[in-house]
C-alpha positions as CSV (number, residue, x, y, z in Angstrom):
1,M,92.0,76.7,100.5
2,N,94.8,75.0,98.4
3,R,92.7,76.1,95.2
4,K,92.6,79.7,96.2
5,I,96.1,79.8,97.0
6,L,97.4,78.0,94.0
7,N,95.0,80.4,91.6
8,L,97.2,83.3,93.3
9,A,100.2,81.7,93.7
10,I,100.9,80.3,89.9
11,P,100.6,83.5,88.2
12,N,102.7,85.1,90.7
13,I,105.3,82.4,90.6
14,I,105.1,82.5,86.5
15,S,105.5,86.4,86.5
16,N,107.9,86.5,89.4
17,L,110.4,83.9,87.6
18,S,110.7,86.1,84.7
19,V,112.4,88.7,86.9
20,P,115.3,86.7,87.8
21,L,115.3,85.1,84.2
22,L,115.8,88.6,82.9
23,G,118.8,89.0,85.4
24,A,120.2,85.7,84.4
25,V,120.0,86.5,81.0
26,D,121.5,89.9,81.1
27,T,124.4,88.0,83.4
28,A,124.7,85.5,80.6
29,L,124.9,88.2,78.0
30,V,127.8,90.0,79.4
31,G,129.2,86.9,81.1
32,H,130.1,85.7,77.7
33,L,131.8,88.9,76.5
34,E,135.6,89.2,76.5
35,D,136.4,90.5,79.9
36,A,135.0,89.9,83.6
37,Y,134.5,93.6,84.4
38,Y,131.4,93.9,82.2
39,L,129.8,91.3,84.5
40,G,130.9,93.3,87.4
41,A,129.5,96.2,86.2
42,I,126.2,94.6,85.7
43,A,126.4,93.3,89.1
44,L,127.3,96.7,90.6
45,G,124.7,98.4,88.7
46,G,121.9,96.2,89.5
47,M,123.0,96.5,93.3
48,I,122.6,100.4,93.0
49,F,119.3,100.1,91.4
50,N,118.1,97.5,93.9
51,F,119.2,100.1,96.7
52,I,117.1,102.7,94.9
53,F,114.1,100.8,93.4
54,W,113.8,98.1,96.3
55,G,113.6,100.9,98.9
56,F,110.1,101.9,97.2
57,G,108.9,98.3,97.4
58,F,106.3,99.5,100.0
59,L,104.5,100.8,96.9
60,R,103.7,97.3,96.1
61,M,103.5,95.6,99.5
62,G,101.7,98.4,101.4
63,T,99.2,98.9,98.5
64,T,98.5,95.1,98.3
65,G,97.9,94.8,102.2
66,L,95.6,97.9,102.3
67,T,93.9,97.0,99.1
68,A,93.0,93.6,100.0
69,Q,91.5,94.6,103.6
70,A,89.5,97.5,101.6
71,F,88.5,94.4,99.3
72,G,87.5,92.3,102.0
73,E,85.2,95.0,103.6
74,E,83.7,95.4,100.1
75,D,85.0,99.3,100.3
76,K,85.1,100.3,96.6
77,T,86.0,104.0,97.5
78,E,88.9,103.1,99.8
79,S,90.3,100.4,97.3
80,I,90.7,103.1,94.6
81,M,91.6,105.7,96.8
82,T,94.7,103.4,97.9
83,L,95.8,103.0,94.4
84,A,95.6,106.9,93.8
85,R,97.6,107.7,96.7
86,A,100.1,105.0,95.9
87,L,100.4,106.5,92.2
88,T,100.9,110.0,93.6
89,V,103.7,109.0,96.0
90,A,105.3,107.2,93.0
91,G,105.1,110.2,90.9
92,L,106.6,112.5,93.5
93,F,109.4,110.2,94.4
94,S,110.4,109.6,91.0
95,L,110.9,113.3,90.1
96,L,113.1,113.5,93.1
97,L,115.2,110.6,92.2
98,L,115.7,112.2,88.5
99,L,116.6,115.5,90.3
100,L,119.2,113.8,92.3
101,Q,120.6,111.4,89.8
102,V,124.1,113.1,90.1
103,W,124.5,113.0,93.7
104,I,123.2,109.4,93.9
105,A,125.7,108.2,91.4
106,D,128.6,110.0,92.9
107,L,127.3,108.6,96.6
108,S,127.3,105.0,95.1
109,F,130.7,105.0,93.5
110,L,132.2,106.6,96.8
111,L,130.9,103.7,98.9
112,V,131.9,101.0,96.4
113,D,135.4,99.9,96.0
114,A,135.5,98.8,92.3
115,S,138.1,98.6,89.9
116,P,138.3,101.5,87.4
117,E,136.8,99.4,84.5
118,V,134.0,98.2,86.4
119,E,133.2,101.8,87.6
120,H,133.4,103.2,84.1
121,Y,130.8,100.9,82.6
122,T,128.6,100.9,85.7
123,R,128.4,104.8,85.1
124,I,127.4,104.1,81.6
125,Y,124.7,101.6,82.8
126,F,123.5,104.2,85.7
127,D,123.0,107.1,83.3
128,I,120.5,105.3,81.3
129,R,118.6,103.2,83.5
130,I,118.0,105.9,86.1
131,Y,115.2,107.0,83.5
132,T,113.1,103.9,84.4
133,A,112.3,105.3,87.9
134,P,108.8,106.7,86.9
135,A,107.7,103.6,85.2
136,T,109.4,101.1,87.9
137,L,107.5,103.0,90.8
138,G,104.3,103.5,88.9
139,L,104.3,99.5,88.1
140,Y,104.7,98.8,91.9
141,A,101.6,100.8,92.7
142,I,99.5,99.3,90.0
143,N,100.7,95.7,90.3
144,G,100.1,96.0,94.1
145,W,96.6,97.2,93.8
146,F,95.9,94.0,91.2
147,L,97.2,91.9,94.0
148,G,95.1,93.6,96.7
149,M,92.0,93.1,94.6
150,Q,92.9,89.2,94.2
151,N,93.9,89.6,90.6
152,A,97.4,87.8,90.0
153,R,96.6,87.5,86.5
154,Y,97.2,91.0,85.4
155,P,100.5,91.4,87.1
156,M,101.5,88.0,85.5
157,I,100.5,89.4,82.0
158,V,102.4,92.6,82.6
159,T,105.6,91.4,83.9
160,I,106.0,88.6,81.4
161,V,105.3,91.0,78.6
162,L,107.8,93.4,80.1
163,N,110.6,91.0,80.8
164,A,110.0,89.0,77.3
165,L,110.4,92.3,75.7
166,N,113.3,93.4,77.7
167,I,115.1,90.0,77.0
168,A,114.6,90.5,73.3
169,L,115.9,94.0,73.4
170,D,119.1,92.9,75.4
171,V,119.8,90.1,73.0
172,Y,119.5,92.3,70.1
173,F,121.4,95.3,71.3
174,V,124.2,93.2,72.7
175,Y,124.5,90.5,70.2
176,R,123.0,92.3,66.9
177,L,124.4,95.7,67.4
178,G,127.7,95.0,69.3
179,M,126.7,97.0,72.4
180,H,127.7,96.1,76.2
181,V,126.0,97.2,79.3
182,D,124.4,100.3,77.6
183,G,122.5,97.8,75.5
184,V,121.2,96.2,78.6
185,A,120.2,99.6,80.0
186,W,118.4,100.7,77.3
187,G,116.7,97.3,76.9
188,T,115.3,97.7,80.6
189,L,114.2,101.5,79.8
190,I,112.1,100.8,76.8
191,A,110.5,97.6,78.2
192,R,109.5,99.4,81.7
193,Y,107.6,102.0,80.0
194,T,105.9,99.5,77.7
195,G,104.9,97.5,80.7
196,L,103.4,100.8,82.4
197,L,101.3,101.6,79.5
198,L,100.1,97.9,79.3
199,A,99.3,97.8,83.0
200,G,97.4,101.2,82.7
201,G,95.5,100.0,79.8
202,L,94.4,96.8,81.6
203,L,93.4,99.0,84.7
204,V,91.0,101.1,82.7
205,T,89.6,98.4,80.7
206,R,88.9,95.9,83.3
207,Y,88.4,98.2,86.4
208,R,86.3,101.2,84.8
209,A,83.5,100.9,87.3
210,W,86.0,100.8,90.3
211,L,87.6,104.0,89.0
212,S,84.4,105.9,89.3
213,G,84.9,105.4,92.9
214,Y,87.6,107.9,93.0
215,V,86.8,111.2,95.1
216,H,89.4,113.8,94.7
217,T,88.7,115.4,98.0
218,L,89.8,112.1,99.8
219,L,93.1,111.9,98.2
220,L,94.8,113.8,101.0
221,E,92.4,112.6,103.9
222,M,94.4,112.9,107.0
223,E,93.4,109.5,108.7
224,A,94.0,107.5,105.3
225,I,97.3,109.3,104.5
226,K,98.3,108.4,108.3
227,K,97.6,104.9,107.9
228,F,99.3,104.5,104.3
229,F,102.6,105.9,105.8
230,F,102.5,104.0,108.8
231,V,102.0,101.0,107.1
232,N,104.6,102.1,104.4
233,R,106.9,103.6,106.8
234,D,107.8,100.4,108.4
235,I,107.9,98.5,105.1
236,F,110.2,101.2,103.9
237,I,112.7,100.6,106.9
238,R,112.6,96.7,106.7
239,T,113.2,97.0,102.8
240,L,116.1,99.4,103.5
241,C,117.8,96.8,105.7
242,L,117.3,94.3,103.2
243,I,118.7,96.2,100.5
244,F,121.6,97.4,102.6
245,T,122.3,93.7,103.5
246,F,122.7,92.8,99.7
247,S,124.3,96.0,98.6
248,F,127.0,95.5,101.5
249,F,127.3,91.7,100.1
250,T,128.1,93.1,96.5
251,A,130.2,95.9,97.5
252,K,132.6,93.4,99.8
253,S,132.4,91.2,96.8
254,A,133.8,93.7,94.6
255,S,136.8,94.3,97.2
256,F,138.0,90.5,96.5
257,G,138.4,91.1,93.0
258,D,136.5,91.1,89.7
259,V,136.5,87.3,89.4
260,V,134.9,86.8,92.8
261,L,132.5,89.8,92.0
262,A,131.5,87.9,88.9
263,A,131.3,84.5,90.8
264,N,129.2,85.9,93.6
265,S,126.9,87.7,91.4
266,I,125.9,84.3,89.6
267,L,125.4,82.8,93.0
268,L,123.1,85.6,94.1
269,Q,121.2,85.3,91.0
270,L,120.6,81.7,91.8
271,W,119.3,82.7,95.2
272,M,117.1,85.3,93.6
273,I,115.5,82.8,91.1
274,V,114.2,80.6,93.8
275,S,113.3,83.8,96.1
276,Y,111.0,85.0,93.3
277,G,109.5,81.5,92.9
278,T,108.7,81.3,96.5
279,D,107.5,84.8,96.8
280,G,104.6,83.6,94.3
281,F,103.2,81.8,97.7
282,A,104.0,84.9,99.7
283,Y,102.1,87.1,97.4
284,A,99.3,84.8,97.7
285,A,99.4,85.2,101.5
286,E,99.4,88.9,101.1
287,S,96.1,88.8,98.9
288,L,94.4,86.1,101.2
289,I,95.4,87.2,104.4
290,G,94.4,90.8,103.7
291,R,91.1,89.8,102.4
292,Y,90.3,87.4,105.4
293,T,91.8,89.9,107.9
294,G,89.5,92.6,106.3
295,A,86.2,90.4,106.4
296,G,87.0,89.2,109.9
297,Q,87.3,85.4,108.7
298,Q,89.9,84.5,111.2
299,K,89.8,80.5,110.8
300,R,90.8,81.2,107.0
301,V,93.9,83.2,108.1
302,R,95.4,80.3,109.9
303,L,94.6,77.8,107.2
304,T,96.1,80.4,104.8
305,V,99.4,80.6,106.9
306,K,99.5,76.6,107.1
307,Y,99.2,76.0,103.5
308,C,101.4,78.9,101.9
309,F,104.2,77.4,104.5
310,L,103.8,74.0,103.0
311,W,103.9,75.0,99.4
312,G,106.6,77.7,100.0
313,T,109.2,75.8,101.9
314,G,108.5,72.7,99.5
315,I,109.6,74.7,96.6
316,G,112.7,76.0,98.5
317,L,113.7,72.3,99.5
318,L,113.2,71.0,96.0
319,A,115.4,74.1,94.5
320,S,118.1,73.1,97.0
321,V,118.1,69.7,95.6
322,V,118.3,70.7,92.0
323,Y,121.1,73.0,92.8
324,A,123.2,70.2,94.4
325,V,122.6,67.8,91.6
326,F,123.5,70.2,88.6
327,N,125.7,72.7,90.2
328,V,128.4,73.0,87.4
329,H,126.0,72.6,84.6
330,I,124.0,75.7,86.0
331,L,127.3,77.7,86.4
332,Q,128.2,77.1,82.6
333,I,124.5,78.5,81.6
334,F,125.7,82.2,83.2
335,T,129.5,82.0,81.7
336,D,131.9,80.2,80.1
337,Q,135.1,82.1,81.7
338,Q,136.4,79.0,83.5
339,E,138.0,81.1,86.2
340,V,134.7,82.4,87.4
341,I,133.3,79.0,87.5
342,D,136.0,77.9,89.5
343,A,135.6,80.6,92.0
344,A,131.9,79.9,92.1
345,M,132.2,76.2,92.9
346,L,134.3,77.2,95.9
347,Y,131.3,78.8,97.6
348,F,128.5,76.9,95.7
349,L,127.5,75.2,99.1
350,W,126.0,78.3,100.3
351,T,124.0,78.5,97.1
352,V,122.6,74.9,97.8
353,A,121.4,75.7,101.4
354,G,120.0,79.0,100.4
355,P,116.7,78.4,98.9
356,F,115.4,76.3,101.7
357,V,116.6,78.2,104.6
358,S,115.3,81.5,103.0
359,S,111.8,80.1,102.3
360,F,110.5,80.7,105.9
361,S,111.3,84.4,106.0
362,Y,109.9,84.8,102.7
363,I,106.4,83.4,103.4
364,W,106.3,85.2,106.8
365,D,106.8,88.4,105.2
366,G,103.7,87.7,102.9
367,V,101.7,86.8,106.0
368,F,102.6,90.0,107.9
369,I,102.2,92.2,104.9
370,G,98.7,91.1,104.3
371,A,97.7,91.5,107.9
372,T,99.3,95.1,107.8
373,A,101.5,93.9,110.9
374,T,104.4,95.7,109.5
375,G,106.0,97.0,112.8
376,P,107.2,93.1,113.7
377,M,108.6,92.9,110.3
378,R,110.7,96.0,110.5
379,D,112.1,94.8,113.9
380,A,112.9,91.4,112.9
381,M,114.7,92.8,109.7
382,I,116.9,95.2,112.0
383,I,117.6,92.4,114.2
384,A,118.7,90.3,111.3
385,A,120.9,92.8,109.6
386,A,122.5,94.7,112.7
387,G,122.4,91.9,115.0
388,I,123.2,88.9,112.9
389,F,124.9,89.7,109.3
390,L,127.2,92.4,110.3
391,P,128.7,90.9,113.3
392,V,129.0,87.6,111.6
393,Y,131.0,89.1,108.6
394,A,132.9,91.3,110.7
395,V,134.3,88.4,112.9
396,G,134.5,86.2,110.3
397,A,135.9,88.3,107.4
398,S,139.7,87.9,108.6
399,Y,139.5,84.1,108.9
400,L,137.0,83.0,106.2
401,G,137.3,85.9,103.5
402,N,134.5,85.3,101.0
403,H,132.9,82.5,102.8
404,A,132.1,84.9,105.8
405,L,129.9,86.8,103.3
406,W,128.2,83.8,102.3
407,L,128.0,82.5,106.0
408,A,126.6,85.9,107.1
409,L,123.8,86.2,104.3
410,T,122.8,82.6,105.3
411,L,122.5,83.3,109.1
412,F,120.8,86.5,108.0
413,M,117.9,84.7,106.3
414,I,117.7,82.1,109.0
415,G,117.5,85.0,111.6
416,R,114.6,86.5,109.8
417,G,112.5,83.4,109.9
418,V,113.0,82.8,113.3
419,T,112.4,86.1,114.7
420,L,109.1,86.3,112.6
421,T,108.0,83.0,113.9
422,W,108.7,84.3,117.6
423,Y,106.6,87.4,116.6
424,A,103.6,85.5,115.1
425,P,101.8,84.1,118.0
426,K,101.2,87.8,119.3
427,H,100.8,89.3,116.0
428,I,99.1,87.1,113.6
429,L,98.0,83.9,115.0
430,R,96.3,85.3,118.0
431,R,94.0,87.0,115.8
432,T,92.5,83.6,114.8
């Protein structure tokens, strides 16, 4: 079992870590420019697109779970039809985002209290990056399908190529051409469409025989559509709560000034780096739990849960230790602005705690997605966001300032893990 988990997890970890690495490079690039508002613009721009794109994360997660179960049942037609439905939904929502881009931008800046400089450069970033929507959502669907097919290598290849190209373009545009946030946005745009072309090429080359299972009349088959949207509805609500929490965090960071916003954005990058690493085992859980659920191999479901938790929480604990030992040195990678480093050190203890306390919720997410038990995931996220995060910040803000944000985020992660652990015997482990 460990070998199967690692065969799926290691490629996912490698590809996942390239995502926050890209964010870290972008942060480091603009963090070494002359003014803190460039870093604030990247933080706010990232927040806006996290809100937009993470909301469609169900195109990856839901596709993985449904495809893995079809794979376990050896149902070739339902497997390829799941991909077809996911790509259709991705295309429709991409078109809608492009049509509504002006309203999305105006609403975003209405809700965020940022300085005029930060807002100006965030708008420049937004106006370019919004056109990555079709490529981003299309990649969610295709990579989710690959994972459901027990193939973690192709998403790794696509993600590494995409992000390596993105990093190279960002460095070229910012350092060689003298661009700033616009260079970062153009690098992302070009890299995303390159990644989509690569993913499509791998799909056609490797799965040509599976593509022959496509039946056009089944694309809108009502029972399958209802199941697709039932699973993805819950994931969508869960993801919106997650996005709201991180967006609220960034928006309130901006209200404390450009320096605190810059410091919080760096510290949040460090949380994300570890989350993407731990998610490698969450993705492995999605693939294997879905496969074994579809095949009715209940004992393997329990073993998968056990070993994914051992690996995932172990990585979280190791990361917490590394952050505790190398704190200032890590911050100096991201910025040479001493006022930002000093501000970040005031709140660094929360970043030390973050990786370990968050790892439980990340692994449970993968387990519940694989089993397509998405209702409890939705409920756990609502409880953590509305019942823990917001009340803790509301009570603590006037007393603790920015520390209240970090306390609320930490308790939010703990709350998710505890709630999902409470739900698991009824919705997951009872099946075994």
